C-alpha positions in Angstrom: 20.9 10.2 2.1 18.8 8.3 4.6 20.7 7.8 7.8 18.2 7.8 10.7 14.9 5.8 10.5 12.0 5.6 12.9 10.4 2.2 12.9 7.0 2.4 14.6 7.2 -1.0 16.2 8.6 -2.4 19.5 12.3 -3.3 19.4 12.8 -6.8 18.1 13.1 -9.4 20.8 15.8 -11.4 18.9 19.3 -10.2 18.0 18.8 -12.1 14.7 16.2 -9.7 13.4 16.7 -8.6 9.8 16.5 -5.0 11.0 19.8 -5.3 12.7 21.4 -6.7 9.6 20.1 -3.7 7.7 21.5 -1.3 10.3 24.9 -3.0 10.3 25.3 -3.6 6.6 23.9 -0.4 5.2 25.1 1.9 8.0 21.8 3.3 9.1 20.5 4.1 12.6 17.2 2.4 13.4 15.1 3.7 16.3 12.2 1.5 17.4 9.4 3.7 18.8 5.7 2.6 18.5 3.1 5.3 18.6 0.6 3.1 20.3 0.5 -0.1 22.4 -1.6 -3.1 21.9 -3.5 -4.4 24.9 -5.2 -7.8 24.9 -8.7 -8.2 26.3 -9.0 -10.0 29.6 -10.8 -13.4 29.7 -13.6 -11.6 31.5 -14.0 -9.0 28.8 -13.8 -11.6 26.0 -16.5 -13.7 27.6 -18.9 -10.8 27.3 -18.9 -11.5 23.5 -20.3 -15.0 24.2 -17.9 -16.7 21.9 -16.5 -20.2 22.5 -13.2 -20.7 20.9 -13.8 -24.5 20.5 -17.0 -23.8 18.4 -14.7 -23.0 15.5 -12.5 -25.3 13.4 -10.3 -22.6 11.8 -8.8 -19.3 12.7 -8.0 -16.4 10.4 -4.9 -14.3 11.5 -4.3 -10.9 10.0 -1.5 -9.9 12.4 0.9 -11.2 15.1 -1.2 -9.4 17.7 -4.1 -11.6 16.8 -2.0 -14.7 17.2 -0.6 -13.6 20.6 -4.0 -12.7 22.0 -5.8 -15.8 20.7 -3.4 -18.2 22.4 -3.1 -15.9 25.5 -6.9 -16.0 26.0 -7.0 -19.7 25.4 -4.5 -20.2 28.1 -6.3 -17.8 30.5 -9.5 -19.7 29.9 -7.8 -23.0 30.3 -8.8 -24.1 26.8 -6.7 -26.6 25.0 -6.7 -25.8 21.2 -7.2 -29.1 19.4 -4.5 -30.6 17.0 -7.1 -30.4 14.2 -7.4 -26.6 14.3 -6.6 -25.0 10.9 -4.9 -21.6 10.7 -5.2 -19.2 7.8 -2.8 -16.3 7.7 -2.7 -13.3 5.3 1.1 -13.8 4.7 3.8 -16.3 5.3 5.7 -14.2 7.9 2.6 -14.3 10.1 2.1 -18.0 9.5 5.6 -18.7 10.6 5.0 -16.7 13.9 2.5 -19.4 14.9 5.6 -21.6 15.7 5.9 -19.5 18.9 2.8 -21.4 20.2 2.4 -24.6 18.3 4.5 -27.1 16.3 4.2 -25.8 12.8 4.5 -29.1 10.9 1.8 -30.8 13.0 -0.8 -28.2 12.3 -2.5 -27.2 9.1 -1.3 -23.8 8.3 -2.3 -21.8 5.1 -1.1 -18.4 4.0 -1.7 -15.9 1.3 1.0 -14.2 -0.9 -0.1 -10.6 -0.9 -0.6 -9.6 2.8 -4.3 -9.0 1.9 -7.2 -11.2 2.9 -8.2 -11.5 -0.7 -5.3 -13.8 -1.5 -6.5 -16.2 1.2 -10.1 -16.6 -0.1 -9.3 -19.3 -2.7 -7.8 -21.5 0.0 -10.6 -20.8 2.4 -13.2 -21.7 -0.2 -11.5 -25.0 -0.7 -12.3 -25.6 3.0 -15.8 -24.2 2.9 -17.1 -26.5 5.6 -14.9 -25.0 8.2 -16.2 -22.6 10.8 -13.9 -19.6 10.8 -13.1 -17.3 13.7 -11.5 -13.9 12.9 -9.7 -12.2 15.9 -9.7 -8.5 15.4 -8.7 -5.2 17.0 -11.4 -3.1 18.7 -10.9 -0.7 15.7 -11.7 -2.5 12.4 -13.9 -2.1 9.4 -16.4 -4.6 7.8 -14.1 -5.5 4.8 -13.2 -9.0 6.0 -16.8 -9.8 7.1 -18.2 -8.6 3.8 -15.7 -10.6 1.8 -16.2 -13.9 3.7 -20.0 -13.4 3.6 -20.0 -12.8 -0.2 -18.0 -16.1 -0.5 -20.6 -17.9 1.7 -18.0 -18.9 4.3 -19.2 -19.6 7.8 -17.5 -17.2 10.1 -17.6 -15.0 13.2 -15.5 -11.9 14.0 -14.5 -11.1 17.6 -12.5 -8.5 19.3 -9.4 -9.8 21.1 -7.2 -6.7 21.5 -7.3 -2.9 21.6 -4.9 -0.1 20.8 -3.8 2.4 23.5 -2.0 5.7 22.8 1.7 5.9 23.5 2.3 9.6 23.0 5.7 11.2 22.1 7.3 13.2 25.0 8.0 16.9 24.5 11.7 16.0 24.3 11.0 13.5 21.5 9.0 16.1 19.6 11.9 18.6 19.8 14.5 16.1 18.6 12.4 14.6 15.8 15.2 14.4 13.2 14.4 11.3 11.2 15.1 10.8 7.5 12.5 8.1 7.2 9.4 6.9 9.0 8.1 3.3 8.8 4.4 2.6 9.7 2.6 -0.7 10.1 -1.0 0.4 10.8 -3.4 3.3 10.1 -3.4 4.0 13.9 0.3 4.7 13.9 -0.1 7.2 11.0 -2.9 9.0 12.8 -0.9 9.0 16.0 1.9 10.9 14.3 -0.5 13.7 13.2 -2.2 13.7 16.6 1.2 14.0 18.3 2.6 16.6 15.8 -0.3 18.5 14.2 2.2 20.8 12.5 4.3 18.0 11.0 5.7 18.9 7.6 7.1 15.9 5.6 9.5 17.7 3.4 12.3 15.3 2.4 11.3 12.7 5.0 10.5 9.4 3.4 7.5 7.4 4.5 7.0 3.7 4.3 3.8 1.8 5.0 3.1 -1.9 5.5 -0.3 -3.0 4.2 -2.9 -1.3 2.0 -4.9 0.2 4.9 -1.7 1.8 6.3 -0.7 3.1 2.8 -4.2 4.6 2.3 -4.1 6.4 5.7 -0.7 7.9 4.8 -2.3 9.4 1.6 -5.5 10.4 3.4 -3.5 12.3 5.9 -2.0 14.4 3.1 1.4 12.8 3.3 3.6 11.4 0.5 4.0 7.6 0.4 7.5 6.6 -0.7 7.5 2.9 -0.1 4.7 0.4 0.2 5.0 -3.3 1.3 4.2 -6.1 1.0 4.6 -6.7 -2.8 5.2 -9.9 -4.7 8.8 -9.0 -5.0 9.2 -8.1 -1.3 6.6 -9.8 1.0 8.3 -8.3 4.1 8.9 -4.7 5.2 12.6 -5.6 5.9 13.1 -6.9 2.4 11.4 -3.8 0.8 13.3 -1.4 3.1 16.7 -3.0 2.3 16.0 -2.6 -1.5 14.8 1.0 -1.0 17.9 2.0 1.0 20.3 0.3 -1.5 18.7 2.2 -4.3 18.4 5.6 -2.5 21.7 5.6 -0.6 24.0 5.0 -3.6 
């Protein structure tokens, strides 16, 4: 029986979060505790990359962090993003998050259906004349760059944010009594092992969002019990609800 779940993300800002519905309706205790914090680059740091946001006609967003820091930097640098800017997001939930900064209907927003950059490529190829900017974390691989290059898409990657350790306290390590852990990035998975080198999974279930996170769980010698997104469950909350309903019968 899964009763206590650690979600390695900040606590939702809204009381209407699906996580709270899961907790209430399925009788589980959700603890929101990120293992790392995301810090945006300052305008001064970003300028060192010699990138002008207005040189690009489209932006590719792979996470909410990318959206937050793109618009934060634009504001810091007093740049007005034009109405004609196109946004390409790896999944609908990220696309909808853009509403925090712009009026969704007035913009051209495209999204994939798998949470992977691959599902965006057909739409991007249809707009092959665009100049794509890809905001990234300071820690990333060349997968997106290689994929866009192979499809002859004009693009530029840039770093807009970095991850900073948010270690567990000694008290948190002693009282680590979760039935399930939910991860959203490879960094979070590595941070668990860094904080608790002697961690033994046992009956603890592990969920991962995104293929890179899932791969890191396995690479760390852990058992992966739930992976999202999928065609059936594009969000972690949807996948988690279904998993709990099945396992907590």
